[in-house]
N, C-alpha and C positions, 0 to 999 in steps of 0.2 A: 236465423234459424234457431229453434229451441228444442229442448229435450223433454219427452214425456214418457210415461210408462203405461202400456195398454195390454189388454188380453185379446187374443184372437178369437172373436165370436162372429166371424163373417158368415153371412147367409147369402145363397145365390139368388138369382132373379125369381126362381119358382118357390122361394120360401124354405128351401131345404138347407139344413146346416151342412157345410162341407166336411169331408172326412177329417178327423183330427190328426195332426201330424204326430210322428213318433215322439218318444220322450226327448231325444236329442234336439229335435226341432222345437218342442215346447220350451226347452231350456233357453234356446236362442231367442225365441219370440218374447219370453218374459224379461229379457234384459232391457236396458234403456235403449230407446230408439230415437231416430231423428226425423223431424218433419221439415221439409224444405220451405223456406220463406221466399215467396216470389210474387210477382204481379198476378192478381187473380185472373186477368184476361188470358193468360197463357196456360192456366191450370186446367186439366181435363175435368169434366163433371159428368154425372150420370145422365143418361139419355141423350148425350151429345152425339150427333149424327155425322158420319163421314161417308163420302161417295164410294170409297174403296178402302181396302186394308193398307195399301201403300201410303195413302194420304194420312190415315190414322197413325201409322208408325212414324212418319215424318213429324207429325204434330207432337207425339209423345217424345220423340228424340229431341226436338227443339226445347221442349219443356225440361228434359233432363240436362241438356247442355246449359241451360240458363241456371239450373239449380246446382249443378256440380256433380252429376252422375251420368253414366251411360246406360243405354237400354239395349235389349236384344229381343228377337222374336223367339217365342216359346211354342208350346204345343197348340194343336188345333183339333177341332172335331168336324167331320164331314157327314153329309147325309148319304142316302143310298145312291144318289146321282153323282156323288163325288164333289159336290159343292161345299165350301166351307161355311159352317153355321156358327161355330164358336172359335175365337182366336184369342190367345193370351200374349201380351207383351209384358216383359218383366225387366227388373233391374239386372244389369249384367253380373251382379254379385249374388244373384239368386242361386239356390241349389247348395248341396253340401260341398265343403272344400275337400281337397285330396287327402287330408289327414284325418277326416272324420271316420267313425266306425263303418258307416255305410260305404265310404269310398275304399276303405281298406279291404272290404270284401270283394272288390273288383279285382279280377286276375291281372288286369293291365297295370294296377298300382304297383305290383311287385317289380315291374320292369322299369319303373321311373327312377332313374338315378341322377337326374339333373338337379343341381342345387338351385331350387327356385321355391317360391311360395305361391299359395293359391289365394286369389282375390275373393273367391266365393265364401259367403258367410251366412247362407240361408236367409237372405234378405227377403222380406215378405212383400215388398212393393210390387204392384202389378196393375195393368190396365186390361180389363176383360171386355171383349166386344162380341156382339151377337148379331146375326143377320136378321133384317127386318122383313124379309120376303120380297123386297123391291130392289134387290141388288145393292142395298145400302147396309151399313153397319152402325150400331149405336152402342154407346158405353153402358153396360149394365152393372159393372163393378169397377171401382177405382180405389186402390189402397195406396195412399201417399206416404205412409210411414216406412222408414228404413231403420235397420239396426246397425248402421255404420255411419261414420262421419262422411261429409261430402268433400269434394276436392276444394282446396284452398284457391285463392285467386291466382297465385303463382303456379299452382298445379293444374289449372284448367286446360292448359295447352297440351297436357299429356293424356287427356281423356280420349278414348277412341272416337267419340263423336266429333271431337275437334281436330282429328287427324285424318286427313284424306289426301291421296295423291291425285291431283287433277291431271288433265291432259297436258297442261303446261309443265307440271312437275315431271311427268314421264318423259316428255320430249327433252326436258332439260337434262335429265339423268343420261339419256341416250346420247345427246349431243356432247355432254361432258366426256362420255366414254370415247368419243371419236378422237379426242386429243389426250387420251390416257389419263383422264381424271376419274378416279374411282368414286364410288357412292359416298364414302365418308368425306372426301375432299369436296365433292360436289355439294353436299349438304352445307358445309362451311362456306362455300362460295355463294350459295343461294342465300344464306343468312346475311352475307355482306351486301347482297343486292337489295334485299327487302328491309334491312335495318336491324332486325333482332330475331332471335330464335322463336319468339312468340308469333312472329308474322310469317314464319315459314309454312306453318300449317301441317307439318309432319316432322317426325323425329328422324335421327340418323339411322335408326333401326328400320324405319319404314323405307328409307332410301335403299338400304342394303337388301332388304327383303324384295323390293321391286327388281333390283338388279339381278338377284338370284332367281326370282320367278321368271324374269324375262328370258334368261338363258334356258331355264327349265322348259318354258313354254315353246321355245324354238325347237329344242329336243330333236326328235327324229325327223322333223321337217327341215332341218338345217340345210342339207344338200339341195333339196327341192327348192327352197327359198332362194338360194344363191343362183341356181341355174335359171329359175323363172325370172329373177331380177335381170340376169344377163339377156334373156330373151326380150324382156320389155325394153331395156336400154337399146338393144339392137334395132327394134322396131321404131323407136322414137328418134334414133340417130340416122335413119335412112341407110342403114347398113355400114355406117362408119365404124361402129363398135363391132369387133369380132372376137369370138371366143371358141375354144375347143375344150371338150372334157371327155373323160372315159371312166367307166365303172368296171368292177370285177364281176365274177360269176354270181356273186350274191347281190349284185346291183348296188354295191357301195361305191361312192365316189372315190377315185384313186388319183386322178390327174385333172388339173384345171389350168387353162392358159387363157389370158385375155389381154386385149389392147384396145384403147378407145381411139377416136378419130384424131385427137390432138397428138397422142403418143405416136401414131402412125405417121403423121405429118412431120413430127420432129425426127423420126427415124429417117425419112427421106433426106433430110438436111444433115443430120449429125450421126447417121448410122454407119459410117465407114468403119469405125472402131467401137466395139461393144465389149462390155465386161459383165460377167455374172459368176456367182458362186452359190453354194447351197449350205451356208453355215448358220443360218438363222431360223430358229423354230419359234413360231409366234401364234399358235392357236391351240385349242384344247385337244386337238387330235394329233399334235406333234407332227403335223405335215411340214415338209420342207418348203420354205418360201424362197423363190428364185426370181428376183427382179432382174430385168434386162436394162443395163445402165450404159449411158454414153456421156459425152462431154459436149456442152453447148458452146456458143461463141462468147460466153462470159466466163469460161473456164469453170463452170459449175456442173454438177451431176444432173443429168436429165434422165428420167425413167420413161422408157418406151413401152414396157409391158410388165406384167407380173404373172407368176405361176405358183401353184401349190402342187407338190408331188408327195406321194405316199412314202417314198424312201429315196435314198441316194444310190440307186442302182443304175447300171448302164442302160437297161431297158427304159426306165423312166426318163433318163436324160436324152435318150434317142427319140422318144416320143416328144419331149420338149423341143428338140431341134427341128423335128419334122413339123410340129405345130408352128414353130417360129417361121419356117420357110413358107408354110401355107398362108399364114396371116399377113406377113410383110411382103412376100413375093420377091424379095431381093436379098442376096447374101451379103454379109459384111466383107470388108477387106481383111479384117483382123479380129480375132476373138481372144480375149485375155481371161484367164482363169487361174485358180490356184492349182496345186499339184494333186488334183483329184483324178484317180485312175479311171473311174467310171465315166467321168465327164470327158476325159481324153478319148476314150473309145467311141463315145457318141459323136464327138466332133469329127473324128477321123472318118466315121462312116457317113455322116450327113453332110459335112462340109470338107470334102477331100481337097479342094483347091483353095480354101481359106487358110490364111496364116494363123497358127495357134501359138500364142505367146503366154508365158508364165509371169505371174505378178512378182516383181522384184521384192516388194515389201513383205510378201508372205515368206519368201525364201530367206531374206536377211533377218527376219524376225526369229527364225529358228536357230541362228548361230549360237546364242547363249546356251540353249538347251543341248546343242550338239557338241560344243567345245568347252562348256563350263562358264557359269555366270561370272565368277570372280576373275577368271582369265580375260574375258571380254571387257570387263569394266576397268580393271586395274592396269592392263597392259596396253600399249599403243597399237595392238593388232588391228582393232576395228577401224581406227582412224587411218591407218596406212592402207588397209584393204579397200575402204570406202573411196579413196582417191581414184582407184582404177575401176571399181564396180559402177559407181554412180557418174562417172565422167561422161559429159555430153560429146566431147570432141576426140576422145581416144580412138585409135584405130584398133582393129582386132589384134594386130601384132603387139601394139603397145599394151593392150589389156592382158594378153597372155604372158608377156614378159613380166609385167608388174605383178600379176597374180602369182606366178611361179616364184618370183623373188620374195614376196611377202610370206608365202607358204613355207618356203625353205628357211627363211630367216627365223621363223618361230617353230621350226621342227614339226610341221604338220603334214608332211608328205605322205604319211601312212594313214591319214584319216580318210576312211572310205566315203563318208558323206560328202566331204569337200571334193573328193575326186568325182563323185557322181554329179555334183553341181557343176563342176568344171566341164564334164562331158556334155551337160545340157546347156552350156553357155550360149549357144546360138538361139536358144529359146527365151532367154531372159536378160542378157547383157546388152545394153544400148549400143555398144561398139559394133555390133553385128547388123544393126539396121538404122544407122545414122541417116541413110538416104530415104527413110520412110517417114511419112507424116505423123505417125503415132508415137514418136519418140517421147513427147511430153507426157502422154497418157501412161506409157509403160514406166516412165521414170518416177512418177509420183506414187504416193501411197495408194493402196487398193481402193478403187472407186466403189466396189461392192461393199467393202468393210465400212466405208464412209456412209453409204446408203443404208446399210443395216443399222448403224448408229442413229441415222436420221429417222428411220421408221420406228425405232424403239421408243421414240417420244410420243408415238400415236397408238401403238398396239400393245396388247397384253397377252400373256401366255394362255390365259383362260378364256380368250374370246372364241365365240362360235364363228363359223365361216361367214355368216351374215354380218356379225359385228366386225369381224376382221376386214371385210370389204368396205364397210362404212368408214373404218379407221384409215384404210388404204386411200379411199377417195379424199378424206380430209388431209392426209399427208401430201397427196398429189396436188391438191388445191393450194397448199402452202408453198410447194415447190414452184408452181406456175405463177403464183402471186409474186414470189421473189424474182422470178424471171421478168415479169411485167415491170416490176419496180426498177430493175437494172436497165431494161429497154427504155423506160422513161428517162432515166438519168443520162442515157446516151444522146438525148435531144440537145444537150449542152456539150459542146466540144471541150475537152480538157485543155488546160493552158500549158503549152510547151515551155520547157525551162530554158533550153539552149537557143531557141529561136532558129535552129537549123532546119533546112528544107526537109531533110530526111525525117526529122522528128515531127514536123508539122504535117508531112505527108502521112505518117503513121497515125497521127491524131485524127485525121479525116477517115482513114481506112478501117481502123480497129475499133472495137467496143472499148469503153473506158477501162474495164478490168484488164483487157489484153493490152491496151495501150500502155498502162503503167508498167506491165511486165516488159514490153518492148522498150519503153523509155529507160528502164534500168540498164538494159543491154546497150542502148545507144550511148548513154552517159558513161557507162563503165568501159565501153569499147573505145571511146575516143571523144572527149568532150568537144573538140573543135573540128571534128571531121566534117567535110563539106562535099556536096555533090558537084563535081566539075562539069560533067555532061552525061546525057543519057540519050539512047535512041531505041527505037522499036523496029525490029526486023523479024518478019515471019511470026508475029505474035509473041516474040521473046523480047523482053525489055532488058537492055544492057545499061548498067549504071557505072560511071567512072567516079570513084571516090578518092579524094586526096586528103592527106593529113598535114595541115599547115603547122606552123610553129605552135606548140602547146602554150597554154596559159602560164605554166611554170617558167617556160623559156622566155615568154614575153616579160615576165617580172624580172628574171635575171638580166635581160637586156636593158631594162629600165635602170636597174641598179648599176649596171656596167657603164651606161651612158652618163649617169649622174655622178659617178665617182670623181672626186676632186672638186666638185661644185657643191658647197654647203647649202646654197639656196635651193638647188634642185633636190637634194636629199631631204630638206625640210618640207618641200612641196609634196614629195612622195609620202612622207610620214603623215602629213596633214590629210591627204586623200585617203590613205589606208584607215586612219582613225575615223574619218567620216563614213567610210564604207562599213566599218565595224559597227558603228552606232546605228546605221540604217538597218543592218541585218538584225541587230538586237530588237529594234522596234518592231520589225516585221514578224518576229517570233513570239511576241507577247500574246497571251491568250486573252480572249474577250471575257467580259463579266458573265457570271452564271445567271440564267434566267430566273432561278428560284429566289424568291424573296421571303420575308417573314410572313406575309399574308398567305403566300402559297403553302408554306410549311404548316401554318395554323389551319388552313383549309383541309389539307390532306390528313393531318394527324387528328384534327378535331379538338385542339387545345390551344390556349393562348401561350405565347412566349413571354415569360416574365422579364422585366427589365433588369432585375438584379438576381443573379444566380445564387441559389441557396443550397442546392443539392448537386453535387458533381457526378458525372457518370462513373460507373465502377471501374476499378483497375482492370487491366487486361489479365485474365486468368490463364493459368497454364495447367489446367486440369486434364485428366485423361480424356482423350477424344477431341481436345480443343486445338491441338497442334496442326500444322500444315500437313497435308498428305505427303508421306515419305515416298520419294521416287523409287520404284523397284529396281533391282539390279538388272533385270531384263530390259527395262526402259532405258537405263543408263547406257547399256551396251549397244543399243541401236540408235543412239544420238540424243538421249536425254541428258539430264544433269550428271556430269562426271565428277569424280573426286579429283581434287587438284593436288599435284605434288608440292611438297614444301620441304624446307631444310630442317632436318632433324638436329636438335641441339646436342644430342648425345654422340651420334656418329658423324655429324657434319656432312651428311649426304642428302641430296634431293630424293625423297621417297614418299610413299603414302602413309608412313607411320610417323610418330613423334617420339619424344624422349621417354614417354611413359610406357610405350610398348615396343621400344627399339629392340631388334633381335640381338644386339650386342650388349644389352643391359645385363643379362644373366651371366655372360662371360666375364664382364668386368667386376660384377658383384662377387 
């Protein structure tokens, strides 16, 4: 490209001189201007004919893209029949900028407080077209001169004509949102897929604007879209998908409950014990998300259904329970919730015969707040109380005696909250339902809390209902994928350790996950326990188990028999040494699969033979340290402070010589 200086003496097709621009425009035109240098084949020319205006604009846009500027549609003139007879395409920088005198006269200018600049600079470049009477258009004027430089090679990617969101871009942004990847991260991920930012075809701002416009476009149609989607799914699933919804007097959606066919099938198998709470808000309307959760045969959470409620009122929870019964048609044996009063009322009204249990984790989590964080962390109170609260085998009497003993020992008899929890003991302490099959579920941490954490990896607070359901589907797909993976692993029976019949029987009966839990019980309960006999009477299997001499006793017997005989003692020592070497060999880890070529391929750089630059030292700057465990976490089983001997007072305590209470006295 090169620079020239010209005067604006353009004349239209009829030989009339165009109206002269004002003084400000004349000053701009008289400045140095730029003429693009490009292949003559792509440059427009006078009397060039186009079948329609769209084709003409695309041609001019391609020309601008090649030269380094963008174009836009400008004014037009129509005849009495409304048909276009004149059309102008101009450079995107045509027109006065926002800081010119003419722009300042505009009232809207006064309200522009954004810190930005205007790209407009009264550029004279244009392509003028006229209708030829045969539904075609021809070029009657072409001004190729500009009064501004063109985009550089590296800046071409930022031109509007080089930035466009294709259908693939749009689907990619929406699909990324299904797994909680926002527009900014999606743009970076897309760059990694296509190799460079130049190949993306859009900027991160374009991605963010699409995400914003996508939500805005859904707008008032959001509830209609989600309900219509449910209708379509129900039709295509032959009725396996079921849903219920309700609106208020203004026809605004207030309640929504849904369950697909697989979720309903899982409920038939694993729905004896269910858990749900309403602690998680995850959409732009702040509706309460209430998933219905159970445990499958792999000891993993399984989602049967989901619901969105306007608020945590007893009326909404009652509707939730009624919809639950209508969709599943079978009541559970036990429902586990937190201490939500509204939820309790709804369950009592809708499921009067179902056992309602409180989640132990929710209750025990409140102890630091009720009793004092430092007290729970530094005193042995929590450790002593947990022995009775979390015990699998304690009887009600043993629990009550243990609870009262600990409470009295630490002088907490007057604590009203502890007394209230003791009065509710039959609703949350395992000792009162050891004979029921849901003991494991009630003993573990909250399943709903765990599911809320799981769903948080997929959904965002600003999601519309339609986006939320897409994310919900993505989360459920991940959950069911993991289930299929575990089912596939069960095709191979795990290897028993003890080779005992009871362990081998468990390996065939349970899933791998559950077998490992049972295996721990078998090995811990008696390594050499053997089944002596078993019989089946009236559908009841009776197993007689005997406990022979333990391994430790066998070793003691060998030592006793070998005593006094040096050869026998040497033989035992030799065998033990051989056993120890074999165990060490079996514990060695295999070699890593990653080699230099793999690293070079993943990083995209060669590994040099001689190291010249060493990695940086480990910094200890602000924000670089490990996360500090909170006092509340410590009090409910997290990392606890260890007692140590104070060199000042010579006592085992949580302080040291620097902050010893006796230091001031001696000083």
